[in-house]
KOLSEKOL-866362 format. One line per 4 residues: number of its first residue (from 1); their letters; for each residue x, y, z of N, C-alpha, C. Coordinates in nm, 2 decimals. Layout:
REM KOLSEKOL-866362
NUM	a	X:Y:Z:X:Y:Z:X:Y:Z; ...;
This chain:
REM KOLSEKOL-866362
1	mkkl	13.68:29.98:19.94:13.83:29.98:19.95:13.87:29.90:20.09; 13.81:29.96:20.21:13.83:29.91:20.34:13.79:29.79:20.36; 13.70:29.74:20.29:13.63:29.61:20.33:13.78:29.49:20.24; 13.83:29.54:20.12:13.92:29.46:20.05:14.05:29.47:20.15;
5	tltl	14.10:29.60:20.19:14.23:29.59:20.29:14.22:29.51:20.41; 14.08:29.49:20.48:14.07:29.43:20.58:14.08:29.25:20.55; 14.02:29.22:20.43:14.01:29.11:20.40:14.15:29.04:20.37; 14.21:29.13:20.29:14.34:29.11:20.27:14.44:29.10:20.40;
9	tlfl	14.41:29.20:20.47:14.49:29.19:20.58:14.45:29.05:20.69; 14.33:29.03:20.71:14.31:28.90:20.76:14.36:28.78:20.70; 14.36:28.76:20.55:14.42:28.66:20.48:14.57:28.62:20.51; 14.61:28.75:20.52:14.76:28.76:20.51:14.80:28.66:20.69;
13	fftf	14.73:28.74:20.79:14.78:28.70:20.91:14.74:28.56:20.94; 14.60:28.52:20.91:14.58:28.35:20.89:14.65:28.29:20.82; 14.70:28.32:20.70:14.82:28.22:20.64:14.94:28.22:20.72; 14.98:28.35:20.76:15.11:28.33:20.84:15.09:28.25:20.96;
17	fskt	14.98:28.29:21.01:14.94:28.21:21.19:14.94:28.06:21.12; 14.87:28.01:21.02:14.85:27.86:20.98:15.00:27.81:20.98; 15.07:27.88:20.88:15.19:27.78:20.83:15.29:27.81:20.94; 15.27:27.92:21.05:15.36:27.93:21.17:15.33:27.81:21.28;
21	ayaq	15.20:27.78:21.28:15.15:27.66:21.38:15.19:27.55:21.32; 15.18:27.51:21.18:15.21:27.41:21.12:15.33:27.37:21.11; 15.44:27.47:21.11:15.58:27.45:21.13:15.60:27.39:21.26; 15.53:27.46:21.39:15.57:27.42:21.50:15.52:27.30:21.51;
25	nqen	15.40:27.27:21.50:15.35:27.11:21.49:15.44:27.00:21.44; 15.49:27.05:21.31:15.55:26.94:21.23:15.70:26.93:21.33; 15.75:27.03:21.39:15.89:27.04:21.43:15.87:26.99:21.58; 15.75:26.96:21.66:15.72:26.89:21.78:15.69:26.75:21.76;
29	fdkp	15.63:26.72:21.61:15.60:26.60:21.59:15.77:26.52:21.54; 15.82:26.60:21.50:15.94:26.51:21.43:16.06:26.48:21.53; 16.04:26.55:21.66:16.11:26.55:21.77:16.12:26.39:21.84; 16.20:26.29:21.85:16.18:26.18:21.89:16.13:26.21:22.06;
33	qsts	16.02:26.11:22.08:15.98:26.14:22.21:16.12:26.06:22.33; 16.10:26.11:22.43:16.17:26.07:22.55:16.16:25.93:22.57; 16.26:25.86:22.62:16.22:25.72:22.68:16.14:25.73:22.78; 16.16:25.82:22.89:16.05:25.83:23.00:15.89:25.85:22.95;
37	tvcs	15.85:25.92:22.84:15.74:25.94:22.78:15.69:25.83:22.75; 15.77:25.73:22.66:15.72:25.61:22.56:15.70:25.51:22.67; 15.78:25.50:22.79:15.80:25.40:22.87:15.73:25.43:22.98; 15.64:25.53:23.01:15.58:25.52:23.12:15.49:25.43:23.16;
41	qesf	15.43:25.42:23.31:15.34:25.33:23.34:15.19:25.36:23.25; 15.16:25.49:23.27:15.06:25.53:23.18:15.05:25.49:23.05; 15.18:25.48:22.98:15.15:25.43:22.85:15.14:25.30:22.82; 15.17:25.19:22.93:15.15:25.09:22.93:14.98:25.06:22.97;
45	dnae	14.96:25.11:23.04:14.83:25.10:23.11:14.74:25.14:23.01; 14.75:25.25:22.94:14.66:25.28:22.81:14.66:25.19:22.71; 14.80:25.12:22.67:14.80:25.01:22.61:14.71:24.90:22.62; 14.77:24.83:22.76:14.68:24.73:22.84:14.53:24.76:22.84;
49	nlyn	14.48:24.89:22.88:14.34:24.88:22.87:14.25:24.86:22.71; 14.34:24.92:22.61:14.28:24.90:22.47:14.25:24.77:22.43; 14.41:24.67:22.50:14.41:24.55:22.46:14.30:24.47:22.49; 14.28:24.49:22.64:14.15:24.43:22.70:14.02:24.42:22.67;
53	krnl	14.00:24.54:22.57:13.89:24.55:22.50:13.90:24.53:22.36; 13.99:24.43:22.31:14.02:24.42:22.17:13.88:24.35:22.10; 13.81:24.29:22.19:13.72:24.17:22.12:13.58:24.30:22.09; 13.57:24.42:22.13:13.50:24.52:22.14:13.53:24.64:22.01;
57	vrge	13.65:24.65:21.98:13.70:24.75:21.89:13.69:24.70:21.75; 13.72:24.80:21.68:13.72:24.78:21.52:13.89:24.77:21.48; 13.87:24.74:21.36:14.02:24.72:21.31:14.10:24.85:21.26; 14.10:24.94:21.28:14.18:25.07:21.29:14.22:25.06:21.43;
61	ifgr	14.17:25.04:21.52:14.21:25.01:21.65:14.31:24.94:21.66; 14.31:24.84:21.62:14.41:24.74:21.64:14.57:24.77:21.57; 14.53:24.84:21.48:14.66:24.91:21.40:14.72:25.01:21.51; 14.63:25.10:21.58:14.69:25.17:21.68:14.76:25.12:21.81;
65	lerd	14.69:25.01:21.84:14.74:24.92:21.95:14.84:24.87:21.91; 14.87:24.81:21.78:15.01:24.73:21.73:15.10:24.82:21.71; 15.07:24.97:21.68:15.17:25.07:21.68:15.21:25.13:21.80; 15.15:25.11:21.91:15.17:25.16:22.06:15.25:25.06:22.12;
69	lkkl	15.23:24.95:22.09:15.30:24.84:22.15:15.43:24.81:22.12; 15.43:24.81:21.97:15.56:24.83:21.93:15.67:24.89:21.95; 15.64:25.03:22.00:15.69:25.15:22.08:15.76:25.08:22.20; 15.65:25.02:22.29:15.67:24.97:22.38:15.77:24.89:22.45;
73	vanc	15.77:24.78:22.31:15.86:24.68:22.32:15.97:24.72:22.27; 16.01:24.78:22.19:16.11:24.83:22.13:16.21:24.93:22.22; 16.11:25.01:22.30:16.22:25.12:22.39:16.21:25.10:22.53; 16.16:24.99:22.55:16.12:24.95:22.73:16.15:24.84:22.79;
77	adfs	16.26:24.79:22.74:16.32:24.64:22.76:16.36:24.63:22.92; 16.40:24.75:22.98:16.42:24.73:23.12:16.30:24.73:23.20; 16.17:24.74:23.15:16.07:24.78:23.23:16.00:24.63:23.28; 15.92:24.60:23.41:15.88:24.49:23.46:15.76:24.44:23.37;
81	whnq	15.70:24.56:23.28:15.59:24.49:23.19:15.62:24.49:23.06; 15.74:24.50:23.04:15.81:24.44:22.91:15.75:24.32:22.85; 15.74:24.22:22.90:15.72:24.08:22.87:15.55:24.06:22.81; 15.51:24.16:22.92:15.35:24.13:22.90:15.33:24.21:22.79;
85	aeey	15.40:24.35:22.75:15.38:24.40:22.63:15.40:24.32:22.51; 15.51:24.26:22.53:15.54:24.16:22.41:15.43:24.05:22.39; 15.38:24.00:22.46:15.26:23.90:22.46:15.14:23.97:22.40; 15.10:24.10:22.45:14.99:24.13:22.37:15.02:24.18:22.24;
89	lktv	15.15:24.22:22.22:15.19:24.25:22.05:15.14:24.13:21.97; 15.21:24.01:22.02:15.19:23.88:21.95:15.05:23.83:21.94; 14.98:23.87:22.02:14.82:23.86:22.02:14.76:23.95:21.92; 14.78:24.10:21.91:14.76:24.17:21.83:14.78:24.16:21.68;
93	qekl	14.91:24.14:21.69:14.98:24.09:21.56:14.88:23.95:21.49; 14.87:23.87:21.57:14.80:23.76:21.51:14.69:23.75:21.46; 14.61:23.84:21.53:14.44:23.88:21.48:14.45:23.97:21.37; 14.53:24.05:21.35:14.54:24.14:21.21:14.61:24.05:21.10;
97	aens	14.68:23.96:21.13:14.72:23.88:21.02:14.61:23.79:20.96; 14.53:23.75:21.09:14.40:23.65:21.05:14.30:23.73:20.99; 14.29:23.89:21.01:14.17:23.94:20.95:14.23:23.97:20.80; 14.35:23.99:20.81:14.42:23.99:20.66:14.38:23.89:20.57;
101	fiia	14.41:23.78:20.64:14.41:23.63:20.55:14.28:23.61:20.54; 14.15:23.63:20.62:14.02:23.62:20.58:13.96:23.72:20.46; 14.02:23.83:20.46:13.99:23.91:20.34:14.06:23.86:20.20; 14.20:23.79:20.21:14.29:23.73:20.08:14.20:23.64:20.02;
105	ryyw	14.13:23.57:20.13:14.09:23.44:20.08:13.93:23.47:20.02; 13.87:23.56:20.05:13.76:23.63:20.00:13.77:23.68:19.87; 13.87:23.75:19.88:13.93:23.83:19.71:13.94:23.69:19.64; 14.02:23.61:19.69:14.07:23.48:19.58:13.93:23.41:19.55;
109	kefn	13.84:23.38:19.64:13.73:23.30:19.61:13.62:23.40:19.50; 13.64:23.52:19.53:13.57:23.60:19.43:13.57:23.61:19.29; 13.75:23.60:19.29:13.83:23.60:19.16:13.79:23.45:19.07; 13.78:23.36:19.17:13.75:23.22:19.11:13.60:23.19:19.05;
113	egki	13.52:23.27:19.13:13.36:23.26:19.08:13.37:23.39:18.98; 13.45:23.44:18.92:13.44:23.56:18.82:13.36:23.68:18.87; 13.35:23.67:19.00:13.28:23.81:19.04:13.38:23.92:19.05; 13.50:23.94:19.04:13.61:24.02:19.04:13.71:23.98:18.88;
117	knak	13.79:24.10:18.86:13.85:24.04:18.73:14.00:24.01:18.74; 14.02:24.03:18.86:14.17:23.97:18.89:14.18:24.00:19.04; 14.29:23.93:19.08:14.32:23.89:19.24:14.45:23.99:19.29; 14.44:24.08:19.25:14.53:24.18:19.31:14.50:24.21:19.43;
121	gava	14.38:24.22:19.50:14.36:24.23:19.62:14.39:24.14:19.72; 14.40:24.01:19.68:14.44:23.88:19.75:14.57:23.91:19.78; 14.67:23.95:19.65:14.79:23.94:19.63:14.85:24.04:19.78; 14.78:24.16:19.75:14.83:24.27:19.83:14.81:24.20:20.00;
125	rlql	14.71:24.16:20.00:14.68:24.12:20.15:14.77:24.02:20.19; 14.80:23.91:20.14:14.90:23.78:20.14:15.02:23.87:20.16; 15.08:23.97:20.07:15.18:24.05:20.07:15.24:24.09:20.22; 15.09:24.16:20.26:15.12:24.25:20.38:15.15:24.15:20.49;
129	iien	15.08:24.04:20.49:15.10:23.94:20.59:15.24:23.85:20.58; 15.28:23.83:20.46:15.41:23.81:20.45:15.53:23.87:20.50; 15.50:24.02:20.47:15.61:24.09:20.52:15.61:24.15:20.68; 15.49:24.17:20.73:15.48:24.23:20.85:15.42:24.12:20.97;
133	ylhy	15.39:24.01:20.93:15.33:23.92:21.03:15.43:23.80:21.03; 15.58:23.75:21.06:15.65:23.66:21.01:15.61:23.54:21.10; 15.55:23.55:21.22:15.52:23.45:21.32:15.39:23.42:21.30; 15.30:23.44:21.21:15.18:23.44:21.20:15.14:23.28:21.21;
137	sqmd	15.03:23.23:21.30:15.05:23.08:21.30:15.01:22.99:21.17; 14.95:23.06:21.07:14.87:23.02:20.95:14.98:23.03:20.84; 15.12:23.06:20.84:15.19:23.13:20.75:15.21:23.03:20.64; 15.21:22.91:20.67:15.22:22.84:20.57:15.12:22.80:20.47;
141	dvkq	14.99:22.81:20.52:14.87:22.84:20.43:14.91:22.96:20.37; 14.92:23.10:20.43:14.93:23.21:20.36:15.03:23.17:20.24; 15.16:23.13:20.23:15.26:23.12:20.13:15.22:23.02:20.03; 15.14:22.93:20.07:15.09:22.82:19.96:14.95:22.93:19.89;
145	lyne	14.87:22.95:19.98:14.79:23.06:19.86:14.83:23.17:19.80; 14.96:23.22:19.85:15.03:23.32:19.77:15.06:23.27:19.63; 15.16:23.15:19.67:15.18:23.08:19.53:15.11:23.07:19.42; 14.95:23.01:19.49:14.90:22.97:19.39:14.81:23.13:19.33;
149	vket	14.80:23.23:19.39:14.71:23.36:19.33:14.85:23.38:19.27; 14.96:23.44:19.26:15.06:23.48:19.19:15.06:23.44:19.04; 15.03:23.31:19.04:15.02:23.23:18.91:14.93:23.31:18.83; 14.82:23.37:18.84:14.72:23.42:18.80:14.73:23.57:18.76;
153	ipqd	14.83:23.63:18.80:14.87:23.75:18.73:14.96:23.75:18.62; 14.91:23.81:18.52:15.00:23.83:18.39:15.14:23.85:18.41; 15.21:23.75:18.32:15.40:23.80:18.33:15.43:23.94:18.31; 15.36:24.02:18.25:15.40:24.19:18.23:15.36:24.26:18.35;
157	ekpn	15.27:24.20:18.45:15.24:24.28:18.56:15.28:24.24:18.68; 15.37:24.11:18.68:15.41:24.06:18.79:15.53:24.13:18.86; 15.62:24.21:18.82:15.72:24.30:18.89:15.64:24.45:18.99; 15.50:24.44:18.91:15.44:24.54:18.98:15.35:24.52:19.10;
161	yllk	15.33:24.37:19.10:15.26:24.32:19.22:15.30:24.23:19.31; 15.43:24.16:19.27:15.44:24.06:19.36:15.57:24.08:19.41; 15.61:24.01:19.57:15.73:24.05:19.64:15.86:24.03:19.49; 15.93:24.08:19.57:16.07:24.07:19.51:16.13:23.99:19.62;
165	cknr	16.12:23.89:19.63:16.20:23.77:19.71:16.23:23.66:19.64; 16.32:23.61:19.64:16.38:23.46:19.55:16.31:23.33:19.63; 16.31:23.34:19.70:16.24:23.22:19.80:16.12:23.20:19.85; 16.03:23.27:19.75:15.88:23.27:19.79:15.83:23.17:19.73;
């Protein structure tokens, strides 16, 4: 009986503690960061350090770097390093778009060779580029391939997989 009481007490304590800790963390997460925190020289230095190692890092690091640079560019227009952060962001976005385009072309090739049954992977990658990387240097090629790929999707599936843009 004592063992059951102790177990129940510990369970209730840890349940309450973990819920309280989660609520506090969520509350802190939801608070917007002050401009001084986001726009510190340290924030820029960290982003610049990661940017300088961009040839050595894996893909998910590029996503984090893009997110950090977007914050710096959006919130720190008055800082001396703002223009440099914008240039870094353009370079990182170009690389992310390029990687997605390579993958889209791979999926398209696999579909054309009959190795996969549909081109949904290619559609998803091309949509990602069109929606998120408007200034990608090969955007004309992306749109051309997108128009070619979307023709392979059955009519009844198109609303689920294609962009809802009239001018594509």
